[in-house]
N, C-alpha and C positions, 0 to 999 in steps of 0.2 A: 554273527559278530559285528559285521558292518552296519546292519540295521540297528543293532543295540547302541553302537557308538553314535550313530546319527541322532537317535532319539535322545540320548544323554546330552548331546550338544544342544539340541533344539530346546530342551527343557532347562538348560543351565541358567537362563535368566528369566526370572518371574516378574510379573507386574508388582507383586508385593515388595520384591527386592528394590525395584526402581522407586516405588513410592517411599520406601524407607530412606533411600539415598537422597531423594529430593527433600524429604523432611529434615534430614541431618544438615543440609546446606541452606535451608530456607532463611535463616537469620542473616547469613552472609549475602544471599541473593537480595534480601530486603535492603541491606546497606548499599549494594551495588545499584539497585534501581533508584534509590533516593539520591545517590551521588549523581547519577546520570541525569535525573530529573532536575536537580539543582543547577546543573551546568549544561544546558541545552545549546546546540549549535545549529545554525541554518544549513540548508542544502549546499553541498560542495565546500563547506567550511568546517567540517567535523574533525579537525586535527586533534584536539584534546580528547574528544570522545574515543577516537581510534587509538590514541596513545594509552588511554585508560584500559581499553579492552586488551591491547597488546601486553600491558603490564601484568594482567591476570593470566593470560595465556603463558607468558614466560614463567610465572610463579608455579603454574601447574605443569610445566615441562611439556607444553604442547607446541609443536612447530607450526609456523604460519608464514604467509607472505603478506606484507603490508604495502601501503601506497598503491593499491590496485585501483585503476580508474579514479584516481583522486585519493580519497582516504579509506578505500575499501580494504578489508582483511579477509583472506581466504586460506583455508588449511584443510588437511585430511587426517582422519584418524583411521588407521588401518587395523582391521581385525585379522583373524586367521584367514588364509586364502583370500588376500585382499582384492584380487582381480575378479572375484566371483560376481560381485555386483556393487554398484555405487549409488548411494542415496545422498542427495544434497539437501541441506537445511539452510534457510535464508532468514535474516532479520535486517530491517532497515534501521539506521542509526541517527537520522537527521530530525530536526525539530521545525516548528512553524513560527512565523513572525506574528506572535500574539502576546499581549501583555497578560500574564497570569493574574487571576483574581482570587485564587485559593489562599486561605489563611492556614498554612501548614508549615512545619519546621523545615521542610525540604523544598520550599517554594523557589522558583527560578531566581537565580542570582545574576542572570544575564538579561538586562533590561530589554523588553520587547521581544523576547524569544522564549518559547515554551514548548514542552513536550505535550501538546494538546491532542496528539493522535496516537499516543501509546507506544511510540517507538522505543522509549526507555524500557517499557515492559518487554517488547519484542527482543531487544538486545539482551536484557537480563535473562530471559528464558533460554535464549540460545547459548549464552555463556554458561548457564547452569547445565544445559543439556550436553554441551561439549565436555564439561568437567566430568559428568557422570559417564558418558560414552567412553571417554578416555580411560576411566577406571575399569570399564568392562571390556576393553579391547581384546583381551585374551579369551573371551567367552562368546564371541560371535564371528561369523564369517562375512567377508566383504569390507567395504570402506564407506565411511560417512564423511562427506564434504561439508564444511561449514563456510557460510558466506555472510559476512557483516557488510552490508551494502550502504553506501552513502546516497544522499540526494534522491529520495523517493518522492519528495514533495514538490520538485521543481523540474519543469521540462528542460532538456529532453529526458530527464530521469536517470538515476544511477544504474538501473537494471540494464538498459541498453548499452551503457558505457562498460559495465562489467562483462557483458556478452562480447562486446567488441574487443575487450582485453583478453578474451579467451578462457574465461572461468568455466565455461561449459564444454571445453574441448580437452582432449588428451588426458584422461578419457572423458567421454560424455556421460553424465548421470543417467541411470536407468529410470530414476524418478526423482521428483523434487517436491519439498513441502514448505509452505509458508504459513505462518500463524499470525493472526491479527486480533487485537482486542475488540470487544463488542459490548459497549455499555448497555445496549438494549436487551442483552441476555444476562440473566443473573449468574453470579459467580457459582462455579461448580458445573456449569453446562457448557457445551460446545456445539457449534453449528456447521453443517456441510451442505454443499449443493453440487451435484454432478452436472457436467456440461456447462452451458453458458451461465455465468454468475454475475460479472460486473461489466459495465459498458466501456466502450472506447471514449476518449475525451479529447476534444479539440478546443483550442482557445481562439476566439474570433475578435479581431479589432477592425472596426469600421471608422473611417475618417471622412466626415462629410465637410466639404469645403464650398465656399461661395463668397459673395461680396457682402460683408457685414455692414452694420450701420445703425442708424437711429430706429428704434422699434416703432416710433410713431409715423414712420414713413416707409411702410412695407413695400410700396410700389417702386422705391428706389434701391432696394437691396434684394439679396437672395436669402430667404428665411431658412437658414441652416438648421435651426431648432425644430421648426415644423417638418422639414424634410427628414430629420433624424427620427422624429416621432412616427412619421408615416412609414419609414423603413422598418422600424421595430415591429409595427403592427403587420405590415405586409409579410415580413419574414415568418411570422407565426403560421401562415398558410402553408408553408413548406411541410411542417409536421402534420398539421390538421388535414391537408388535402393531398399531399404528395407522398407521404411515408407509406411504405407497405404495411398493411394492417397487422401482419404477424410480427413486425419488428418494432419493439418499443423505441421511442426516440424522444429526446428532450432538446429544445433550443431555448435557452434563457439568457437574458442580458441583465447583468448586475451592476454595471457602471456606465454612467453617462457624464461626460465632462463638457460643459458648455460655459466657458468663462466670459459670459456677458454680464448684463445687469438688468434691472427692471425695465430700463428703456434702451438697452443695447443688445442687438443681435450679433453674436460673435461670428467671425469669418470661418471658424472651424469648430466642429463638434466631434468628440471621440466617444464611440460606443464600444463597450467590451462585454463579451459573453462567452458561453460555452455551448458546444453541440456534442451530444452523446447518443450512441446507438450500439447495436449488436451485429451489424452486417457490413462487411467491407465494401461490397458493391454499392449498397445504398449510401454508405458514408461518402464514397467518392461522388456519387450523383448529387447528394445533398450539398456538398461543397460547391459544386458547379451552380446549383440552383440558388444558393445563398448569394454567391457572387453576382449572378445575373440579375436577381431581383433587387438587390441593394443598389446596383449601378443604374438599373432602369428607373427605379422609384426616385432616386436622387435626380436623375436627368429630367424626369417629369416635373420636378419641383424647381428646375433651374439651377440645380447644384450638381456637384460631382461627389462620388464616393469611392475611396480607395478601400479595397477589401484585402485584409491579410488573415489567413487561416493557418495557425500554427498547429500542425498535426501532432497530436499527443499520443498517449498510451493506447495500445490496441485493446479490443475487448478481451476479457479474461474468461477462458474456457477451461474448466477443470476436467482432466482426463477421467473417463468413467471408471476404468479399472483401478487406477491409483486411488481415486476418491473412495470407491467402494471398499478397498482394503483399509483405507484410513478410517472410514466409518466403523468398520468391524473392529478395528483396533481400539478406537475410542469407546465403543460399547463395552469391550472387554475391560478397559482400564477404568472407566467412570460409571458404567452401568447403562443399560439401554435407555432408561428414563431421562438420562442427562445428555443425550445426543439428539439434536433436532435438525429438521430440514430447513434451510434458509430460502427466502424468496430472492428473486432477481433484484439487483441493485443498480441504480443509474449512476452511482459513484464509480470512480475509477481507481486503478491501482497498477503501479508499474511492474509488479510481479507478473502481470500479463505478458510481458516481453519474454520472460523465462518460459512461460507456459506455451508460447508459440514455438519454442525450440525443443523442449523435452516434456515428456508426460509429467504433469504436475497437479498438485492439489493445494488450493489456498482456502483455509478454513478459519473459523472465528472462535475466539476464546471469550467466554462470558466473564465480564468484569464488573457488572452492575450490582448495586446493593442500596436500594432507596432507604432502607432502615438505618443505614450508616451515613446517610446524607450524600451518597454517591449517585448522582442523577444526571449530570450534564453529559451531553452528547459529544462526539468527536469534533474537534476544531473549536470547542467552546472554551472561553477563558477560565471556566470553573471545572473543566474536565479533570477527572481523577479516576482511580480504579480501586476496587477492593483488592488489597494486596495479597489476600489468600489465593488469588488467581495465579500468582507467580509460581508458587509451588506446584499447583495443578498443571499450569502450562509447561513448566520445565519437564515434569515427569511424563506428561502426555507426548511431548516432542520426542523424548528418548524412546518411549514405547513404540510410537508410530514409526520412527526411523528403523528400529530393529525389526519390526514386523514387515516393513517394506523390503528389508534385506532378505527376508525369508520367503518372499513371494516367488 
């Protein structure tokens, strides 16, 4: 009798049922996504976005806590035997300082701000998932936690702030899932990678100082521009000659500010860049080497260099067991041919902070469709998604969460 009852409960929710529920609310989700896209807000400023999410949660009679670590929203949907297991789902809600160039009806109405990284889709999918899971709460065991997180795009990142606010405590999730759009993958497909997936990310600011003056009299000044150029070249040796061969690393500089003129050498040059890798010991060593080499190279040129390294997000490592379960769930839901293995990425993501605390899986939702003119990459002013991905991402998130509860 007990075995029969267990099997009946296990089979109470089918993927077909979840797909049907996702389909039924797909038009509403489309409206939600387009509203959020039209009214993007920068990191730590997501007040109206949070209010919009809260408005829907209230309408669906789902309890929540707001103003968590800024504008974060956290809640729990309790099924039968709620203490059996806890699975957390996270979406980020902030946008980027980019001027949108898309010609679409729901184009950003906030000048200079754009959802160019798909956080509008992440938020919409989680809202849809919460709605469906709440409808199914009498049909599963355990609890699903939902986390709408602010400030993924700006250091120190909203994830660490949410963790400091205690969102992973009392109780701590048994597993956690994060879903991110991926324009390189066509709509209908998803991607996973076990173990190391994304790099740590640190922001570097080098300030080169010396006696500026007339460029025609280099013997009477300190050439801060030449010193800055030699520092950039010298620092590349750290990755090419000092990095452990098995650890991918990137050291890139994207901004140089030297406010001189054709005949003026400025007294100060500012260089900014990023260092990324997959190993904490090497990361620590690289920070020391960057500082030493920049200071020594500057001194050799008769200048000084102040080095500031803003330590950013840690590397993202997907738990092998949680990820394998998520892969199997995705294969069941979408078909084996629609689940792919992802390569390592040197980009960074503050979901990594959660993955350092609880077993987690961060995976990619295919959103690309060149035939529909959807081609632009993340952080591009023409970035957009095939909106068919929203229904897929919502249903998959529900199915993944419920399958994690059964593990």
